[in-house]
GUZAVEX-409948 format. One record per residue (C-alpha): z, x, y. Coordinates in steps of 0.05 Angstrom, whole numbers, padded with zeros to 5 digits, always signed. Example, Ala and Ser with C-alpha at 12.3 -4.5 7.8 and 13.67 -1.06 7.14 Angstrom:
+00156+00246-00090 +00143+00273-00021 
This chain:
+07166-01192-00168 +07136-01152-00113 +07121-01176-00046 +07053-01176-00022 +07061-01217+00041 +07037-01192+00111 +07081-01191+00163 +07083-01180+00239 +07143-01148+00276 +07155-01140+00348 +07202-01081+00371 +07248-01108+00423 +07255-01034+00452 +07182-01007+00453 +07147-01073+00448 +07098-01049+00395 +07070-01099+00354 +07065-01075+00277 +07030-01102+00216 +07070-01096+00149 +07035-01109+00089 +07082-01120+00027 +07147-01087+00005 +07114-01015-00006 +07093-01012+00072 +07162-00984+00103 +07132-00970+00167 +07073-01017+00182 +07018-01000+00228 +07019-01004+00302 +06965-01056+00325 +06983-01064+00399 +07035-01065+00456 +07065-01123+00495 +07074-01117+00568 +07146-01120+00600 +07129-01183+00640 +07115-01214+00568 +07190-01205+00546 +07215-01281+00564 +07162-01303+00514 +07150-01248+00464 +07131-01290+00406 +07078-01327+00445 +07054-01266+00471 +07049-01234+00401 +07012-01298+00376 +06959-01282+00427 +06947-01205+00411 +06955-01223+00336 +06896-01278+00344 +06856-01224+00382 +06861-01179+00317 +06847-01234+00268 +06917-01257+00249 +06956-01319+00253 +07029-01335+00245 +07042-01378+00185 +07116-01387+00198 +07167-01386+00255 +07184-01323+00291 +07258-01298+00265 +07302-01255+00304 +07319-01191+00261 +07356-01126+00281 +07311-01096+00339 +07256-01152+00351 +07222-01210+00317 +07194-01220+00253 +07142-01267+00217 +07099-01274+00158 +07021-01273+00180 +06951-01285+00146 +06892-01247+00165 +06831-01286+00187 +06787-01225+00200 +06783-01155+00173 +06821-01106+00218 +06797-01041+00227 +06842-00985+00206 +06855-00916+00235 +06813-00861+00202 
């Protein structure tokens, strides 16, 4: 069965926030970057950024290699680069 969930990933080194759509999307799309001041509360800062982009977290943030990861759902269409 193919994974079609949409995920958010926060890179702990670069503070890039990526949206990853399903298992076929191995890179994700950078949708923003958090400030260094956000480091103590990355998940809260990421939730705020994602909300401005039309996404909301539907689960808890999990620590993974190199950052944080959660399942999100789209609440509004997000423009894509092109």
